[in-house]
C-alpha positions as CSV (number, residue, x, y, z in Angstrom):
1,Q,4.2,15.7,-17.6
2,V,5.2,13.1,-15.0
3,Q,6.9,10.1,-16.4
4,L,7.7,6.9,-14.5
5,Q,10.0,4.0,-15.3
6,E,10.1,0.7,-13.3
7,S,13.3,-1.3,-13.0
8,G,14.5,-4.4,-11.1
9,P,15.2,-8.1,-11.4
10,G,12.9,-10.0,-13.7
11,L,13.4,-13.2,-11.8
12,V,13.2,-13.8,-8.0
13,K,13.4,-17.0,-6.2
14,P,10.7,-18.1,-3.7
15,S,11.3,-16.9,-0.1
16,Q,13.5,-14.1,-1.3
17,T,12.8,-10.4,-1.4
18,L,11.4,-8.7,-4.5
19,S,12.9,-5.2,-4.9
20,L,11.8,-2.7,-7.6
21,T,12.6,0.9,-8.2
22,C,10.5,3.6,-9.9
23,T,12.4,6.5,-11.4
24,V,10.4,9.7,-11.7
25,S,10.9,12.5,-14.2
26,G,8.8,15.7,-14.7
27,A,8.0,16.1,-11.1
28,S,9.9,16.1,-7.8
29,I,8.8,13.4,-5.4
30,P,8.9,15.5,-2.2
31,T,7.6,18.7,-3.6
32,G,5.4,17.8,-6.5
33,Y,2.3,17.1,-4.3
34,Y,1.8,13.7,-6.0
35,Y,1.1,10.3,-4.4
36,W,3.3,7.5,-5.7
37,S,1.8,4.0,-5.9
38,W,2.7,0.4,-6.7
39,I,0.1,-1.8,-8.5
40,R,0.5,-5.2,-9.9
41,Q,-1.3,-7.5,-12.3
42,P,-0.8,-11.3,-12.0
43,P,-1.2,-13.3,-15.2
44,G,-4.9,-13.7,-16.1
45,K,-6.1,-11.5,-13.2
46,G,-7.0,-7.9,-12.6
47,L,-4.9,-5.1,-11.2
48,E,-4.1,-5.2,-7.5
49,W,-3.2,-2.1,-5.5
50,M,-0.2,-2.7,-3.2
51,G,0.5,0.6,-1.5
52,V,1.4,4.3,-1.8
53,I,3.8,6.8,-0.5
54,S,2.9,10.4,-0.3
55,Y,5.0,13.5,-1.2
56,S,5.6,13.9,2.5
57,G,6.7,10.3,3.0
58,S,3.6,8.8,4.6
59,T,2.9,5.3,3.5
60,Y,-0.3,3.3,3.2
61,Y,-0.5,-0.4,2.3
62,S,-3.0,-3.0,1.2
63,P,-4.1,-4.8,4.3
64,S,-3.5,-8.2,2.7
65,L,0.1,-7.2,1.9
66,K,1.0,-4.9,4.7
67,S,3.1,-7.3,6.8
68,R,5.4,-8.1,3.8
69,T,5.5,-4.8,1.9
70,S,7.6,-1.7,2.3
71,I,7.6,1.4,0.1
72,A,10.3,4.0,0.5
73,R,11.6,7.0,-1.4
74,D,15.1,8.3,-2.3
75,T,14.7,12.0,-2.8
76,S,18.3,12.5,-4.0
77,K,17.6,10.2,-6.9
78,N,13.9,11.1,-7.3
79,Q,13.0,7.4,-7.0
80,F,10.7,5.4,-4.9
81,T,11.0,1.7,-4.2
82,L,9.0,-1.4,-3.4
83,Q,10.1,-4.3,-1.3
84,L,8.0,-7.5,-0.9
85,V,9.5,-10.1,1.3
86,S,9.1,-13.8,1.4
87,V,7.7,-14.1,-2.0
88,T,5.9,-17.1,-3.5
89,P,5.1,-17.9,-7.1
90,E,1.8,-16.1,-6.5
91,A,3.8,-12.9,-6.6
92,T,4.5,-13.4,-10.3
93,A,3.0,-10.4,-12.0
94,V,3.6,-7.3,-14.0
95,Y,4.4,-4.5,-11.5
96,Y,3.5,-0.9,-12.2
97,C,4.3,2.3,-10.5
98,A,1.8,5.1,-10.9
99,A,1.3,8.8,-9.8
100,S,-1.9,10.4,-8.7
101,Q,-2.8,13.9,-7.6
102,R,-4.8,12.7,-4.6
103,L,-4.6,9.9,-2.2
104,L,-6.1,6.8,-3.7
105,L,-6.3,3.9,-1.3
106,G,-7.0,0.6,-3.1
107,A,-7.8,2.2,-6.4
108,T,-7.0,0.4,-9.6
109,T,-9.0,2.4,-12.1
110,T,-6.4,3.5,-14.6
111,T,-7.9,6.8,-15.4
112,L,-7.7,7.9,-11.7
113,Y,-4.0,8.1,-12.0
114,A,-2.1,10.9,-13.7
115,S,0.6,8.7,-15.0
116,W,1.8,5.1,-15.2
117,G,5.1,3.4,-15.8
118,Q,5.2,0.9,-18.6
119,G,5.3,-2.0,-16.2
120,T,8.0,-4.6,-15.5
121,Q,7.5,-8.4,-15.4
122,V,8.6,-10.2,-12.3
123,T,8.6,-14.0,-12.2
124,V,9.0,-15.9,-8.9
125,S,10.5,-19.3,-9.6
126,S,13.3,-21.5,-8.5
């Protein structure tokens, strides 16, 4: 069973870069034929899909975030990462990493994903 765990700073200042890591166990990122996504939920709002990296390293991003988002993987640590640059308080959210067995562009229906991390709260504030 795939398990995911998010980690990173809980507080980021406006205009800085938000960086999060998702540590994967139970599957190998490059060989497990999974797709690895980042999804967030701002307070009082629904889930927002941010982007995905495939087992082969291909990346796909939400059009609204593409210019500020980067997803990468570290196969030696079996981790994948999220960077969101030039954040504003609107980036305050619970950030989740998730795994799926097919490419899901823009999908936020929880049951489509094989596994989710528990989520990590990130607050953008000075």
